[in-house]
Structures are given as structure tokens and as C-alpha cells.
C-alpha positions as CSV (number, residue, x, y, z in Angstrom):
1,M,60.5,88.8,0.9
2,A,63.4,87.9,-1.5
3,Y,66.9,88.2,-0.4
4,F,70.4,87.9,-2.5
5,G,73.3,87.1,-0.6
6,L,76.7,87.7,-1.4
7,I,79.4,86.2,1.1
8,F,82.8,87.0,1.3
9,N,85.2,85.1,3.3
10,I,87.5,88.0,4.9
11,G,88.5,86.8,8.4
12,N,85.6,85.9,10.5
13,H,84.0,89.3,10.1
14,C,80.7,89.1,8.1
15,I,78.3,92.4,8.5
16,G,75.0,92.4,6.5
17,R,73.0,95.4,5.1
18,T,69.8,95.3,3.4
19,V,69.5,97.6,0.5
20,T,66.8,97.9,-2.5
21,L,68.5,97.6,-6.0
22,T,67.1,98.9,-8.9
23,P,68.4,98.0,-12.4
24,I,70.0,100.8,-14.2
25,G,68.9,100.1,-17.8
26,G,68.9,96.7,-19.2
27,Y,68.9,93.3,-17.3
28,S,70.6,93.2,-14.0
29,P,71.0,89.7,-12.1
30,L,71.0,91.3,-8.8
31,Y,67.4,92.8,-9.2
32,L,64.5,90.7,-8.1
33,A,61.4,92.5,-9.2
34,G,61.7,95.5,-6.6
35,K,62.2,93.3,-3.7
36,E,64.9,93.9,-0.9
37,T,68.0,92.4,-1.4
38,K,70.6,91.5,1.1
39,I,74.3,92.3,0.2
40,M,76.9,91.5,2.8
41,E,79.6,94.6,3.2
42,Y,82.5,94.7,5.4
43,K,83.5,98.0,7.6
44,K,86.6,97.2,8.4
45,F,87.6,95.9,5.0
46,R,89.2,98.0,2.2
47,V,90.5,97.4,-1.1
48,K,94.2,97.5,-1.1
49,T,95.7,99.6,-3.4
50,T,99.5,99.6,-4.8
51,V,101.5,102.0,-2.4
52,K,103.8,103.8,-5.0
53,S,105.2,106.9,-2.4
54,F,105.0,107.4,1.0
55,R,102.1,109.6,0.4
56,D,99.8,106.5,-0.5
57,L,100.3,105.1,3.5
58,E,97.3,105.7,5.6
59,I,99.4,106.3,8.4
60,Y,101.5,109.2,6.3
61,K,98.2,110.9,5.6
62,R,96.3,110.5,9.0
63,T,99.5,111.8,11.0
64,T,99.9,114.8,8.7
65,I,96.1,115.6,9.4
66,L,96.8,115.1,13.2
67,C,99.7,117.6,12.9
68,A,97.6,120.2,11.1
69,E,94.8,119.8,13.9
70,L,97.4,120.6,16.4
71,Y,98.7,123.8,14.4
72,T,95.0,124.9,14.1
73,L,94.4,124.3,17.7
74,R,93.4,127.6,19.8
75,L,93.8,127.9,23.3
76,P,90.9,128.9,25.8
77,E,91.1,131.8,28.0
78,C,92.5,130.4,31.2
79,P,95.0,131.6,34.0
80,N,97.7,129.6,32.8
81,K,97.6,130.5,29.1
82,K,101.0,131.2,28.6
83,Q,102.3,127.9,30.0
84,L,99.8,126.1,27.9
85,E,101.1,128.1,24.6
86,A,104.8,127.1,25.5
87,E,103.8,123.6,25.8
88,L,101.7,123.7,22.6
89,D,104.4,125.2,20.7
90,I,106.6,122.3,21.7
91,L,104.2,119.9,20.9
92,R,103.6,121.4,17.2
93,E,107.2,121.0,16.8
94,L,107.2,117.4,17.6
95,S,104.3,116.5,15.9
96,K,105.9,117.5,12.3
97,H,108.5,114.7,13.0
98,V,106.1,111.8,12.8
99,P,105.0,112.1,9.1
100,E,108.5,113.0,8.3
101,N,110.2,110.0,9.8
102,I,107.1,107.9,8.0
103,A,108.2,109.5,4.8
104,E,111.8,109.0,5.4
105,S,111.4,105.2,6.2
106,F,109.4,104.3,3.4
107,G,112.3,105.6,1.0
108,D,115.2,104.1,3.4
109,R,113.5,100.5,3.5
110,Y,114.2,99.8,-0.1
111,T,118.0,100.9,0.4
112,D,118.7,100.0,4.1
113,R,115.9,98.0,5.7
114,I,117.4,98.3,9.2
115,L,117.4,102.3,8.8
116,G,113.8,102.4,7.7
117,I,112.4,100.2,10.4
118,N,114.6,102.3,12.7
119,K,112.9,105.6,11.6
120,L,109.4,103.9,12.1
121,E,110.3,103.1,15.7
122,K,111.5,106.5,16.1
123,A,108.0,107.8,14.5
124,A,106.5,105.6,17.3
125,Q,108.4,107.0,19.9
126,I,107.8,110.7,18.9
127,I,104.0,109.7,19.1
128,S,104.6,108.5,22.5
129,D,106.1,111.8,23.4
130,V,103.1,113.8,21.8
131,I,100.6,111.6,23.6
132,T,102.5,112.5,26.9
133,K,102.4,116.5,26.1
134,L,98.7,116.2,25.1
135,D,98.0,114.5,28.6
136,L,99.8,117.6,30.0
137,I,98.0,120.1,28.3
138,N,94.9,118.1,29.3
139,I,95.5,118.5,32.8
140,L,96.4,122.0,32.6
141,G,93.4,123.3,30.6
142,D,90.4,124.3,32.3
143,D,88.0,124.2,29.6
144,K,85.6,121.2,29.0
145,D,85.3,121.3,25.3
146,F,88.8,122.0,25.0
147,K,89.6,118.8,27.0
148,E,87.4,116.6,24.9
149,I,89.1,118.0,21.8
150,I,92.4,116.9,23.3
151,L,91.2,113.4,24.0
152,K,90.0,113.0,20.6
153,I,93.3,113.9,19.5
154,I,95.4,111.7,22.1
155,R,93.1,108.6,20.9
156,D,93.8,109.0,17.3
157,Y,97.7,109.3,18.1
158,Q,97.1,106.0,20.1
159,I,95.7,104.4,16.9
160,Q,98.4,105.5,14.6
161,R,101.0,104.5,17.1
162,R,99.7,101.1,16.9
163,K,99.7,101.3,13.1
164,V,103.2,102.6,12.9
165,I,104.2,99.4,15.3
166,N,102.3,97.2,13.0
167,L,103.8,98.4,9.7
168,K,107.5,98.2,11.4
169,R,106.4,94.4,12.3
170,V,105.4,93.9,8.6
171,W,108.7,95.6,7.1
172,S,110.7,93.6,9.5
173,G,109.0,90.3,8.6
174,E,107.6,89.5,12.0
175,R,104.4,87.9,11.5
176,G,102.4,88.9,14.7
177,T,100.6,92.1,15.1
178,L,99.6,93.9,18.4
179,K,96.4,92.3,18.6
180,G,98.1,88.7,18.8
181,K,100.0,86.2,16.7
182,K,98.5,84.7,13.6
């Protein structure tokens, strides 16, 4: 069996996948008489594009989606539903401020870098508050499926908090990340 390997040196992560290539008209140098061809791909690698506005930031997109998920979240029937509704309303208001602060920090970093970095820090603090409220709602809720949804949202917010802190470090000129110094 003939294999063709493409090797990309991006960190220390190399994950391979075997595919069969067929030419789309004309000569293809990767086509090896219908044999399987090995191509390297990276699950964590993504092509970096130019960030022209805050809407291009992955963190902004993801936190906006998380905020929308909280707005569409429906509470299950339970004895303390009114208390949960009050907490969920507070949570929804809090979650709106995360993408707002990220958007404002993007614009402010060009005029006042310190102000932009402080707004990212504020976004990370708000995410911590959101996670705390979600933990409370998770404890008060009785429904197992509802708890699973809340735990998924908590995990997503934890990831976004790490990304906000990493972005803050990049903008402030620090070299390390949460995973360690480079």
C-alpha cells in the first residue's frame, strides 16, 4: 500500500489521517494510482485570519452564542421554580455584559491599551460571576437533563474565561499562557 505523508511542524502535535485521493481532471501529484494516501492534519490547528473587528474574535462569537443559549434556556417544572426564574433573569443580564466588554476592549485597545486590558479583566470577572450563578441554579434544579445542560454551559464558560485571560496576556505583552511559560 502506497502512502504519501505531508508533515507540518506546528508545535509538537502531529495527528495523521488516511484518505483516498482521486484526481479532479488532469494530473494530480498526490494521486497514487487509487492507493490510499496519508495526509497529516491537526485538530487544534486553525488558519489565522485577519481580525478586522471585534466580530472576528472567536471569544466574542462564542460568548454571544452562550448568552443566547441562556436566553433560550427553559426551566423544568420544580417546587422552587420562582426562585430559579429570578436567578436565571439575573444570569441573563450578567451574561450580556461579557460580549459587550470584549467588543469594547477591542476598540479601546487601540486608543488606550490599559483600558482595553481592564475591560478584558472585567469580562473574565463577569464570566466567573456567571459560572457561580450557574452553579447555584444547578444545585437548586431537580431535573437531570437540565443539570446536564447547565454543566455543559459551565464548561463552555470556563473555556471562554481561559481564552479571555490569554487574550489579555497577549494584548498586555506577557509571553506566558495559562498552560505555562513559553
